[in-house]
PDB file of N, CA, C, O and CB in Angstrom:
ATOM      1  N   MET A   1       0.709  -1.247   0.073  1.00  0.00           N
ATOM      2  CA  MET A   1      -0.116  -0.094   0.088  1.00  0.00           C
ATOM      3  C   MET A   1       0.984   1.332   0.153  1.00  0.00           C
ATOM      4  O   MET A   1       1.930   1.541   0.913  1.00  0.00           O
ATOM      5  CB  MET A   1      -1.210  -0.250   1.486  1.00  0.00           C
ATOM      6  N   ILE A   2       0.416   2.184  -0.982  1.00  0.00           N
ATOM      7  CA  ILE A   2       1.266   3.490  -0.882  1.00  0.00           C
ATOM      8  C   ILE A   2       0.869   4.233   0.222  1.00  0.00           C
ATOM      9  O   ILE A   2      -0.310   4.269   0.574  1.00  0.00           O
ATOM     10  CB  ILE A   2       1.167   4.399  -2.093  1.00  0.00           C
ATOM     11  N   ARG A   3       1.889   4.917   0.882  1.00  0.00           N
ATOM     12  CA  ARG A   3       1.345   5.813   2.030  1.00  0.00           C
ATOM     13  C   ARG A   3       1.644   7.120   1.749  1.00  0.00           C
ATOM     14  O   ARG A   3       2.534   7.415   0.952  1.00  0.00           O
ATOM     15  CB  ARG A   3       1.896   5.505   3.403  1.00  0.00           C
ATOM     16  N   GLU A   4       0.914   8.015   2.389  1.00  0.00           N
ATOM     17  CA  GLU A   4       1.076   9.532   2.139  1.00  0.00           C
ATOM     18  C   GLU A   4       2.505  10.085   2.632  1.00  0.00           C
ATOM     19  O   GLU A   4       3.186   9.492   3.469  1.00  0.00           O
ATOM     20  CB  GLU A   4      -0.121  10.348   2.942  1.00  0.00           C
ATOM     21  N   VAL A   5       2.851  11.202   2.059  1.00  0.00           N
ATOM     22  CA  VAL A   5       4.095  11.769   2.531  1.00  0.00           C
ATOM     23  C   VAL A   5       3.680  13.003   3.460  1.00  0.00           C
ATOM     24  O   VAL A   5       2.733  13.760   3.248  1.00  0.00           O
ATOM     25  CB  VAL A   5       5.060  12.212   1.265  1.00  0.00           C
ATOM     26  N   ASP A   6       4.556  13.054   4.508  1.00  0.00           N
ATOM     27  CA  ASP A   6       4.116  14.059   5.404  1.00  0.00           C
ATOM     28  C   ASP A   6       5.085  15.327   5.223  1.00  0.00           C
ATOM     29  O   ASP A   6       6.293  15.250   5.448  1.00  0.00           O
ATOM     30  CB  ASP A   6       4.110  13.484   6.902  1.00  0.00           C
ATOM     31  N   LEU A   7       4.478  16.439   4.820  1.00  0.00           N
ATOM     32  CA  LEU A   7       5.201  17.648   4.665  1.00  0.00           C
ATOM     33  C   LEU A   7       4.670  18.754   5.644  1.00  0.00           C
ATOM     34  O   LEU A   7       3.689  19.450   5.386  1.00  0.00           O
ATOM     35  CB  LEU A   7       5.109  18.102   3.207  1.00  0.00           C
ATOM     36  N   TYR A   8       5.344  18.839   6.686  1.00  0.00           N
ATOM     37  CA  TYR A   8       5.284  19.694   7.815  1.00  0.00           C
ATOM     38  C   TYR A   8       3.726  19.598   8.350  1.00  0.00           C
ATOM     39  O   TYR A   8       3.067  20.610   8.590  1.00  0.00           O
ATOM     40  CB  TYR A   8       5.762  21.239   7.387  1.00  0.00           C
ATOM     41  N   GLY A   9       3.304  18.484   8.481  1.00  0.00           N
ATOM     42  CA  GLY A   9       1.832  18.074   9.163  1.00  0.00           C
ATOM     43  C   GLY A   9       0.844  18.042   8.056  1.00  0.00           C
ATOM     44  O   GLY A   9      -0.342  17.898   8.350  1.00  0.00           O
ATOM     45  N   ILE A  10       1.203  18.159   6.816  1.00  0.00           N
ATOM     46  CA  ILE A  10       0.250  17.993   5.797  1.00  0.00           C
ATOM     47  C   ILE A  10       0.452  16.723   4.943  1.00  0.00           C
ATOM     48  O   ILE A  10       1.548  16.522   4.418  1.00  0.00           O
ATOM     49  CB  ILE A  10       0.271  19.181   4.954  1.00  0.00           C
ATOM     50  N   PHE A  11      -0.445  15.970   4.808  1.00  0.00           N
ATOM     51  CA  PHE A  11      -0.321  14.683   4.209  1.00  0.00           C
ATOM     52  C   PHE A  11      -0.716  14.957   2.803  1.00  0.00           C
ATOM     53  O   PHE A  11      -1.713  15.587   2.451  1.00  0.00           O
ATOM     54  CB  PHE A  11      -1.187  13.563   4.906  1.00  0.00           C
ATOM     55  N   VAL A  12       0.265  14.361   1.970  1.00  0.00           N
ATOM     56  CA  VAL A  12       0.305  14.540   0.630  1.00  0.00           C
ATOM     57  C   VAL A  12       0.334  13.335  -0.112  1.00  0.00           C
ATOM     58  O   VAL A  12       1.172  12.493   0.212  1.00  0.00           O
ATOM     59  CB  VAL A  12       1.330  15.299   0.301  1.00  0.00           C
ATOM     60  N   SER A  13      -0.505  13.088  -1.134  1.00  0.00           N
ATOM     61  CA  SER A  13      -0.264  11.686  -1.883  1.00  0.00           C
ATOM     62  C   SER A  13       1.118  11.754  -2.658  1.00  0.00           C
ATOM     63  O   SER A  13       1.552  12.788  -3.165  1.00  0.00           O
ATOM     64  CB  SER A  13      -1.536  11.347  -3.029  1.00  0.00           C
ATOM     65  N   PRO A  14       1.723  10.582  -2.685  1.00  0.00           N
ATOM     66  CA  PRO A  14       2.984  10.492  -3.528  1.00  0.00           C
ATOM     67  C   PRO A  14       2.685  10.852  -5.086  1.00  0.00           C
ATOM     68  O   PRO A  14       3.553  11.427  -5.742  1.00  0.00           O
ATOM     69  CB  PRO A  14       3.605   8.956  -3.414  1.00  0.00           C
ATOM     70  N   LEU A  15       1.702  10.575  -5.537  1.00  0.00           N
ATOM     71  CA  LEU A  15       1.197  10.752  -6.856  1.00  0.00           C
ATOM     72  C   LEU A  15       1.384  12.192  -7.109  1.00  0.00           C
ATOM     73  O   LEU A  15       1.915  12.509  -8.173  1.00  0.00           O
ATOM     74  CB  LEU A  15      -0.271  10.292  -7.025  1.00  0.00           C
ATOM     75  N   LEU A  16       1.062  13.003  -6.374  1.00  0.00           N
ATOM     76  CA  LEU A  16       1.009  14.446  -6.533  1.00  0.00           C
ATOM     77  C   LEU A  16       2.661  14.988  -6.617  1.00  0.00           C
ATOM     78  O   LEU A  16       3.023  15.899  -7.361  1.00  0.00           O
ATOM     79  CB  LEU A  16       0.105  15.129  -5.170  1.00  0.00           C
ATOM     80  N   LEU A  17       3.372  14.392  -5.894  1.00  0.00           N
ATOM     81  CA  LEU A  17       4.903  14.567  -5.900  1.00  0.00           C
ATOM     82  C   LEU A  17       5.406  14.114  -7.207  1.00  0.00           C
ATOM     83  O   LEU A  17       6.183  14.821  -7.848  1.00  0.00           O
ATOM     84  CB  LEU A  17       5.636  13.748  -4.740  1.00  0.00           C
ATOM     85  N   TRP A  18       4.983  12.922  -7.650  1.00  0.00           N
ATOM     86  CA  TRP A  18       5.451  12.314  -8.884  1.00  0.00           C
ATOM     87  C   TRP A  18       5.050  13.266 -10.004  1.00  0.00           C
ATOM     88  O   TRP A  18       5.811  13.549 -10.929  1.00  0.00           O
ATOM     89  CB  TRP A  18       4.853  10.861  -9.097  1.00  0.00           C
ATOM     90  N   MET A  19       3.805  13.750  -9.870  1.00  0.00           N
ATOM     91  CA  MET A  19       3.291  14.618 -11.047  1.00  0.00           C
ATOM     92  C   MET A  19       4.104  15.926 -11.238  1.00  0.00           C
ATOM     93  O   MET A  19       4.326  16.346 -12.373  1.00  0.00           O
ATOM     94  CB  MET A  19       1.759  15.018 -10.811  1.00  0.00           C
ATOM     95  N   VAL A  20       4.572  16.605 -10.069  1.00  0.00           N
ATOM     96  CA  VAL A  20       5.299  17.613 -10.083  1.00  0.00           C
ATOM     97  C   VAL A  20       6.618  17.365 -10.741  1.00  0.00           C
ATOM     98  O   VAL A  20       7.128  18.183 -11.507  1.00  0.00           O
ATOM     99  CB  VAL A  20       5.388  18.052  -8.854  1.00  0.00           C
ATOM    100  N   ALA A  21       7.137  16.267 -10.439  1.00  0.00           N
ATOM    101  CA  ALA A  21       8.454  15.719 -11.030  1.00  0.00           C
ATOM    102  C   ALA A  21       8.377  15.624 -12.517  1.00  0.00           C
ATOM    103  O   ALA A  21       9.303  15.998 -13.235  1.00  0.00           O
ATOM    104  CB  ALA A  21       8.802  14.291 -10.465  1.00  0.00           C
ATOM    105  N   ALA A  22       7.154  15.070 -13.016  1.00  0.00           N
ATOM    106  CA  ALA A  22       7.024  14.726 -14.355  1.00  0.00           C
ATOM    107  C   ALA A  22       6.680  16.051 -15.285  1.00  0.00           C
ATOM    108  O   ALA A  22       6.984  16.173 -16.472  1.00  0.00           O
ATOM    109  CB  ALA A  22       5.916  13.615 -14.443  1.00  0.00           C
ATOM    110  N   LEU A  23       5.934  17.071 -14.421  1.00  0.00           N
ATOM    111  CA  LEU A  23       5.766  18.343 -14.978  1.00  0.00           C
ATOM    112  C   LEU A  23       7.408  18.874 -15.283  1.00  0.00           C
ATOM    113  O   LEU A  23       7.790  19.212 -16.403  1.00  0.00           O
ATOM    114  CB  LEU A  23       4.836  19.341 -13.861  1.00  0.00           C
ATOM    115  N   LEU A  24       8.101  18.871 -14.306  1.00  0.00           N
ATOM    116  CA  LEU A  24       9.575  19.420 -14.521  1.00  0.00           C
ATOM    117  C   LEU A  24      10.182  18.773 -15.568  1.00  0.00           C
ATOM    118  O   LEU A  24      10.727  19.499 -16.400  1.00  0.00           O
ATOM    119  CB  LEU A  24      10.499  19.258 -13.326  1.00  0.00           C
ATOM    120  N   VAL A  25      10.224  17.534 -15.740  1.00  0.00           N
ATOM    121  CA  VAL A  25      10.958  16.862 -16.904  1.00  0.00           C
ATOM    122  C   VAL A  25      10.164  17.077 -18.183  1.00  0.00           C
ATOM    123  O   VAL A  25      10.748  17.096 -19.267  1.00  0.00           O
ATOM    124  CB  VAL A  25      11.158  15.278 -16.656  1.00  0.00           C
ATOM    125  N   CYS A  26       8.982  17.222 -18.096  1.00  0.00           N
ATOM    126  CA  CYS A  26       8.217  17.503 -19.338  1.00  0.00           C
ATOM    127  C   CYS A  26       8.521  18.847 -20.023  1.00  0.00           C
ATOM    128  O   CYS A  26       8.659  18.978 -21.239  1.00  0.00           O
ATOM    129  CB  CYS A  26       6.757  17.462 -19.024  1.00  0.00           C
ATOM    130  N   GLY A  27       8.613  19.838 -19.104  1.00  0.00           N
ATOM    131  CA  GLY A  27       8.823  21.222 -19.449  1.00  0.00           C
ATOM    132  C   GLY A  27      10.384  21.071 -20.119  1.00  0.00           C
ATOM    133  O   GLY A  27      10.578  21.735 -21.137  1.00  0.00           O
ATOM    134  N   ALA A  28      11.248  20.428 -19.726  1.00  0.00           N
ATOM    135  CA  ALA A  28      12.595  20.477 -20.246  1.00  0.00           C
ATOM    136  C   ALA A  28      12.697  19.753 -21.517  1.00  0.00           C
ATOM    137  O   ALA A  28      13.542  20.070 -22.355  1.00  0.00           O
ATOM    138  CB  ALA A  28      13.560  19.930 -19.283  1.00  0.00           C
ATOM    139  N   VAL A  29      11.773  18.684 -21.710  1.00  0.00           N
ATOM    140  CA  VAL A  29      11.613  17.918 -23.068  1.00  0.00           C
ATOM    141  C   VAL A  29      10.933  18.799 -24.068  1.00  0.00           C
ATOM    142  O   VAL A  29      11.308  18.906 -25.235  1.00  0.00           O
ATOM    143  CB  VAL A  29      10.746  16.563 -22.913  1.00  0.00           C
ATOM    144  N   ARG A  30       9.878  19.443 -23.525  1.00  0.00           N
ATOM    145  CA  ARG A  30       9.257  20.412 -24.577  1.00  0.00           C
ATOM    146  C   ARG A  30      10.156  21.512 -25.046  1.00  0.00           C
ATOM    147  O   ARG A  30      10.119  21.903 -26.213  1.00  0.00           O
ATOM    148  CB  ARG A  30       8.009  21.088 -24.016  1.00  0.00           C
ATOM    149  N   ARG A  31      10.897  21.973 -24.224  1.00  0.00           N
ATOM    150  CA  ARG A  31      11.831  23.119 -24.467  1.00  0.00           C
ATOM    151  C   ARG A  31      12.881  22.454 -25.581  1.00  0.00           C
ATOM    152  O   ARG A  31      13.140  23.102 -26.595  1.00  0.00           O
ATOM    153  CB  ARG A  31      12.633  23.673 -22.938  1.00  0.00           C
ATOM    154  N   GLY A  32      13.364  21.388 -25.405  1.00  0.00           N
ATOM    155  CA  GLY A  32      14.165  20.714 -26.323  1.00  0.00           C
ATOM    156  C   GLY A  32      13.515  20.373 -27.632  1.00  0.00           C
ATOM    157  O   GLY A  32      14.034  20.626 -28.719  1.00  0.00           O
ATOM    158  N   LEU A  33      12.476  19.848 -27.490  1.00  0.00           N
ATOM    159  CA  LEU A  33      11.630  19.514 -28.765  1.00  0.00           C
ATOM    160  C   LEU A  33      11.392  20.972 -29.535  1.00  0.00           C
ATOM    161  O   LEU A  33      11.676  21.082 -30.728  1.00  0.00           O
ATOM    162  CB  LEU A  33      10.045  18.737 -28.308  1.00  0.00           C
ATOM    163  N   GLY A  34      10.939  21.901 -28.894  1.00  0.00           N
ATOM    164  CA  GLY A  34      10.532  23.258 -29.572  1.00  0.00           C
ATOM    165  C   GLY A  34      12.010  23.812 -30.126  1.00  0.00           C
ATOM    166  O   GLY A  34      12.027  24.516 -31.135  1.00  0.00           O
ATOM    167  N   ALA A  35      13.210  23.479 -29.452  1.00  0.00           N
ATOM    168  CA  ALA A  35      14.352  24.122 -30.073  1.00  0.00           C
ATOM    169  C   ALA A  35      14.816  23.469 -31.235  1.00  0.00           C
ATOM    170  O   ALA A  35      15.528  24.064 -32.045  1.00  0.00           O
ATOM    171  CB  ALA A  35      15.421  24.236 -29.189  1.00  0.00           C
ATOM    172  N   LEU A  36      14.393  22.024 -31.417  1.00  0.00           N
ATOM    173  CA  LEU A  36      14.806  21.263 -32.532  1.00  0.00           C
ATOM    174  C   LEU A  36      13.880  21.394 -33.692  1.00  0.00           C
ATOM    175  O   LEU A  36      14.188  20.948 -34.797  1.00  0.00           O
ATOM    176  CB  LEU A  36      14.940  19.879 -32.159  1.00  0.00           C
ATOM    177  N   GLY A  37      12.686  22.034 -33.446  1.00  0.00           N
ATOM    178  CA  GLY A  37      11.710  22.310 -34.547  1.00  0.00           C
ATOM    179  C   GLY A  37      10.916  21.070 -34.654  1.00  0.00           C
ATOM    180  O   GLY A  37      10.377  20.844 -35.738  1.00  0.00           O
ATOM    181  N   PHE A  38      10.764  20.221 -33.665  1.00  0.00           N
ATOM    182  CA  PHE A  38       9.975  18.993 -33.811  1.00  0.00           C
ATOM    183  C   PHE A  38       8.337  19.245 -33.801  1.00  0.00           C
ATOM    184  O   PHE A  38       7.494  18.460 -34.234  1.00  0.00           O
ATOM    185  CB  PHE A  38      10.398  18.016 -32.612  1.00  0.00           C
ATOM    186  N   TYR A  39       8.126  20.392 -33.265  1.00  0.00           N
ATOM    187  CA  TYR A  39       6.502  20.600 -33.234  1.00  0.00           C
ATOM    188  C   TYR A  39       5.991  21.009 -34.687  1.00  0.00           C
ATOM    189  O   TYR A  39       4.791  21.225 -34.854  1.00  0.00           O
ATOM    190  CB  TYR A  39       6.038  21.882 -32.104  1.00  0.00           C
ATOM    191  N   ARG A  40       6.720  21.095 -35.534  1.00  0.00           N
ATOM    192  CA  ARG A  40       6.339  21.426 -36.992  1.00  0.00           C
ATOM    193  C   ARG A  40       5.642  20.037 -37.567  1.00  0.00           C
ATOM    194  O   ARG A  40       4.825  20.117 -38.485  1.00  0.00           O
ATOM    195  CB  ARG A  40       7.792  21.900 -37.953  1.00  0.00           C
ATOM    196  N   PHE A  41       5.952  18.930 -37.063  1.00  0.00           N
ATOM    197  CA  PHE A  41       5.526  17.739 -37.474  1.00  0.00           C
ATOM    198  C   PHE A  41       4.311  17.290 -36.694  1.00  0.00           C
ATOM    199  O   PHE A  41       3.632  16.332 -37.064  1.00  0.00           O
ATOM    200  CB  PHE A  41       6.590  16.820 -37.398  1.00  0.00           C
ATOM    201  N   VAL A  42       4.051  17.990 -35.618  1.00  0.00           N
ATOM    202  CA  VAL A  42       2.787  17.513 -34.624  1.00  0.00           C
ATOM    203  C   VAL A  42       1.700  18.277 -35.080  1.00  0.00           C
ATOM    204  O   VAL A  42       1.733  19.472 -35.374  1.00  0.00           O
ATOM    205  CB  VAL A  42       2.972  17.793 -32.948  1.00  0.00           C
ATOM    206  N   TRP A  43       0.582  17.399 -35.130  1.00  0.00           N
ATOM    207  CA  TRP A  43      -0.746  17.841 -35.609  1.00  0.00           C
ATOM    208  C   TRP A  43      -1.484  18.539 -34.572  1.00  0.00           C
ATOM    209  O   TRP A  43      -2.169  19.501 -34.920  1.00  0.00           O
ATOM    210  CB  TRP A  43      -1.564  16.706 -36.091  1.00  0.00           C
ATOM    211  N   HIS A  44      -1.444  18.159 -33.205  1.00  0.00           N
ATOM    212  CA  HIS A  44      -2.235  18.694 -32.171  1.00  0.00           C
ATOM    213  C   HIS A  44      -1.418  18.987 -31.072  1.00  0.00           C
ATOM    214  O   HIS A  44      -1.425  18.150 -30.169  1.00  0.00           O
ATOM    215  CB  HIS A  44      -3.292  17.840 -31.788  1.00  0.00           C
ATOM    216  N   ARG A  45      -0.667  20.047 -30.930  1.00  0.00           N
ATOM    217  CA  ARG A  45       0.336  20.137 -29.899  1.00  0.00           C
ATOM    218  C   ARG A  45      -0.196  20.058 -28.467  1.00  0.00           C
ATOM    219  O   ARG A  45       0.538  19.408 -27.723  1.00  0.00           O
ATOM    220  CB  ARG A  45       1.071  21.388 -30.070  1.00  0.00           C
ATOM    221  N   PRO A  46      -1.123  20.485 -27.994  1.00  0.00           N
ATOM    222  CA  PRO A  46      -1.684  20.240 -26.607  1.00  0.00           C
ATOM    223  C   PRO A  46      -1.930  18.795 -26.392  1.00  0.00           C
ATOM    224  O   PRO A  46      -1.486  18.294 -25.359  1.00  0.00           O
ATOM    225  CB  PRO A  46      -3.008  21.011 -26.373  1.00  0.00           C
ATOM    226  N   LEU A  47      -2.583  18.060 -27.240  1.00  0.00           N
ATOM    227  CA  LEU A  47      -2.629  16.641 -27.111  1.00  0.00           C
ATOM    228  C   LEU A  47      -1.388  15.796 -27.134  1.00  0.00           C
ATOM    229  O   LEU A  47      -1.292  14.712 -26.558  1.00  0.00           O
ATOM    230  CB  LEU A  47      -3.408  16.200 -28.074  1.00  0.00           C
ATOM    231  N   PHE A  48      -0.476  16.353 -27.817  1.00  0.00           N
ATOM    232  CA  PHE A  48       0.773  15.664 -27.974  1.00  0.00           C
ATOM    233  C   PHE A  48       1.496  15.918 -26.473  1.00  0.00           C
ATOM    234  O   PHE A  48       2.037  14.995 -25.864  1.00  0.00           O
ATOM    235  CB  PHE A  48       1.672  16.293 -29.349  1.00  0.00           C
ATOM    236  N   ASP A  49       1.437  17.170 -26.008  1.00  0.00           N
ATOM    237  CA  ASP A  49       2.044  17.405 -24.731  1.00  0.00           C
ATOM    238  C   ASP A  49       1.351  16.630 -23.457  1.00  0.00           C
ATOM    239  O   ASP A  49       1.991  16.270 -22.469  1.00  0.00           O
ATOM    240  CB  ASP A  49       2.013  18.923 -24.515  1.00  0.00           C
ATOM    241  N   LEU A  50       0.165  16.465 -23.610  1.00  0.00           N
ATOM    242  CA  LEU A  50      -0.604  15.701 -22.613  1.00  0.00           C
ATOM    243  C   LEU A  50      -0.217  14.230 -22.671  1.00  0.00           C
ATOM    244  O   LEU A  50      -0.014  13.613 -21.626  1.00  0.00           O
ATOM    245  CB  LEU A  50      -2.131  15.865 -22.845  1.00  0.00           C
ATOM    246  N   ALA A  51      -0.111  13.659 -23.852  1.00  0.00           N
ATOM    247  CA  ALA A  51       0.408  12.291 -24.071  1.00  0.00           C
ATOM    248  C   ALA A  51       1.900  12.136 -23.457  1.00  0.00           C
ATOM    249  O   ALA A  51       2.265  11.164 -22.797  1.00  0.00           O
ATOM    250  CB  ALA A  51       0.405  11.973 -25.669  1.00  0.00           C
ATOM    251  N   LEU A  52       2.658  13.196 -23.767  1.00  0.00           N
ATOM    252  CA  LEU A  52       4.042  13.110 -23.421  1.00  0.00           C
ATOM    253  C   LEU A  52       3.964  13.287 -21.744  1.00  0.00           C
ATOM    254  O   LEU A  52       4.706  12.500 -21.157  1.00  0.00           O
ATOM    255  CB  LEU A  52       4.990  14.334 -24.270  1.00  0.00           C
ATOM    256  N   LEU A  53       3.370  13.978 -21.084  1.00  0.00           N
ATOM    257  CA  LEU A  53       3.060  14.042 -19.662  1.00  0.00           C
ATOM    258  C   LEU A  53       2.762  12.658 -19.129  1.00  0.00           C
ATOM    259  O   LEU A  53       3.461  12.133 -18.261  1.00  0.00           O
ATOM    260  CB  LEU A  53       1.879  14.977 -19.404  1.00  0.00           C
ATOM    261  N   VAL A  54       1.737  12.100 -19.658  1.00  0.00           N
ATOM    262  CA  VAL A  54       1.404  10.717 -19.259  1.00  0.00           C
ATOM    263  C   VAL A  54       2.459   9.800 -19.275  1.00  0.00           C
ATOM    264  O   VAL A  54       2.665   9.026 -18.340  1.00  0.00           O
ATOM    265  CB  VAL A  54       0.420  10.185 -20.053  1.00  0.00           C
ATOM    266  N   ILE A  55       3.232   9.854 -20.430  1.00  0.00           N
ATOM    267  CA  ILE A  55       4.321   8.931 -20.614  1.00  0.00           C
ATOM    268  C   ILE A  55       5.401   9.101 -19.675  1.00  0.00           C
ATOM    269  O   ILE A  55       5.880   8.097 -19.148  1.00  0.00           O
ATOM    270  CB  ILE A  55       4.843   9.027 -21.916  1.00  0.00           C
ATOM    271  N   VAL A  56       5.851  10.273 -19.395  1.00  0.00           N
ATOM    272  CA  VAL A  56       6.931  10.727 -18.347  1.00  0.00           C
ATOM    273  C   VAL A  56       6.358  10.290 -16.913  1.00  0.00           C
ATOM    274  O   VAL A  56       7.082   9.847 -16.021  1.00  0.00           O
ATOM    275  CB  VAL A  56       7.207  12.473 -18.403  1.00  0.00           C
ATOM    276  N   LEU A  57       5.188  10.438 -16.816  1.00  0.00           N
ATOM    277  CA  LEU A  57       4.593  10.101 -15.332  1.00  0.00           C
ATOM    278  C   LEU A  57       4.697   8.666 -15.199  1.00  0.00           C
ATOM    279  O   LEU A  57       5.286   8.158 -14.245  1.00  0.00           O
ATOM    280  CB  LEU A  57       2.985  10.548 -15.079  1.00  0.00           C
ATOM    281  N   GLY A  58       4.124   7.960 -16.161  1.00  0.00           N
ATOM    282  CA  GLY A  58       4.301   6.531 -16.112  1.00  0.00           C
ATOM    283  C   GLY A  58       5.669   6.041 -15.888  1.00  0.00           C
ATOM    284  O   GLY A  58       5.923   5.184 -15.041  1.00  0.00           O
ATOM    285  N   ALA A  59       6.624   6.632 -16.712  1.00  0.00           N
ATOM    286  CA  ALA A  59       8.231   6.144 -16.524  1.00  0.00           C
ATOM    287  C   ALA A  59       8.650   6.359 -15.110  1.00  0.00           C
ATOM    288  O   ALA A  59       9.348   5.519 -14.543  1.00  0.00           O
ATOM    289  CB  ALA A  59       9.344   7.028 -17.502  1.00  0.00           C
ATOM    290  N   ILE A  60       8.193   7.620 -14.424  1.00  0.00           N
ATOM    291  CA  ILE A  60       8.795   7.941 -13.187  1.00  0.00           C
ATOM    292  C   ILE A  60       8.159   6.953 -12.185  1.00  0.00           C
ATOM    293  O   ILE A  60       8.816   6.467 -11.264  1.00  0.00           O
ATOM    294  CB  ILE A  60       8.582   9.467 -12.798  1.00  0.00           C
ATOM    295  N   VAL A  61       6.798   6.662 -12.410  1.00  0.00           N
ATOM    296  CA  VAL A  61       6.099   5.645 -11.473  1.00  0.00           C
ATOM    297  C   VAL A  61       6.759   4.455 -11.549  1.00  0.00           C
ATOM    298  O   VAL A  61       7.113   3.925 -10.495  1.00  0.00           O
ATOM    299  CB  VAL A  61       4.651   5.381 -11.777  1.00  0.00           C
ATOM    300  N   ALA A  62       7.037   3.831 -12.805  1.00  0.00           N
ATOM    301  CA  ALA A  62       7.642   2.618 -12.774  1.00  0.00           C
ATOM    302  C   ALA A  62       8.942   2.391 -12.521  1.00  0.00           C
ATOM    303  O   ALA A  62       9.355   1.235 -12.428  1.00  0.00           O
ATOM    304  CB  ALA A  62       7.457   2.119 -13.733  1.00  0.00           C
ATOM    305  N   LEU A  63       9.847   3.579 -12.359  1.00  0.00           N
ATOM    306  CA  LEU A  63      11.066   3.554 -11.833  1.00  0.00           C
ATOM    307  C   LEU A  63      11.310   3.753 -10.518  1.00  0.00           C
ATOM    308  O   LEU A  63      12.385   3.379 -10.049  1.00  0.00           O
ATOM    309  CB  LEU A  63      11.707   4.291 -12.390  1.00  0.00           C
ATOM    310  N   ILE A  64      10.391   4.345  -9.762  1.00  0.00           N
ATOM    311  CA  ILE A  64      10.364   4.457  -8.292  1.00  0.00           C
ATOM    312  C   ILE A  64      10.020   3.288  -7.678  1.00  0.00           C
ATOM    313  O   ILE A  64       8.945   2.793  -8.018  1.00  0.00           O
ATOM    314  CB  ILE A  64       9.492   5.436  -7.829  1.00  0.00           C
ATOM    315  N   PRO A  65      10.744   2.673  -6.772  1.00  0.00           N
ATOM    316  CA  PRO A  65      10.380   1.590  -6.124  1.00  0.00           C
ATOM    317  C   PRO A  65       9.487   1.745  -4.950  1.00  0.00           C
ATOM    318  O   PRO A  65       9.768   2.625  -4.136  1.00  0.00           O
ATOM    319  CB  PRO A  65      11.455   0.979  -5.796  1.00  0.00           C
ATOM    320  N   LEU A  66       8.488   1.026  -4.770  1.00  0.00           N
ATOM    321  CA  LEU A  66       7.511   1.080  -3.598  1.00  0.00           C
ATOM    322  C   LEU A  66       8.144   0.726  -2.404  1.00  0.00           C
ATOM    323  O   LEU A  66       7.509   0.714  -1.350  1.00  0.00           O
ATOM    324  CB  LEU A  66       6.335   0.190  -3.760  1.00  0.00           C
TER     325      LEU A  66
END
């Protein structure tokens, strides 16, 4: 069972912390893809960014040991 993380008396779900980490990683990846001009080949950028966030979050959750 996944337990909550205690942040100064406030219990936070680990998924929220993993989501923050995924957002930071996604931001760096999006900047890199934008600098390379990759988004010229993407049909729907917001949908692509959402899929990228889900993939990065899934990778983070899979790599973190429970």
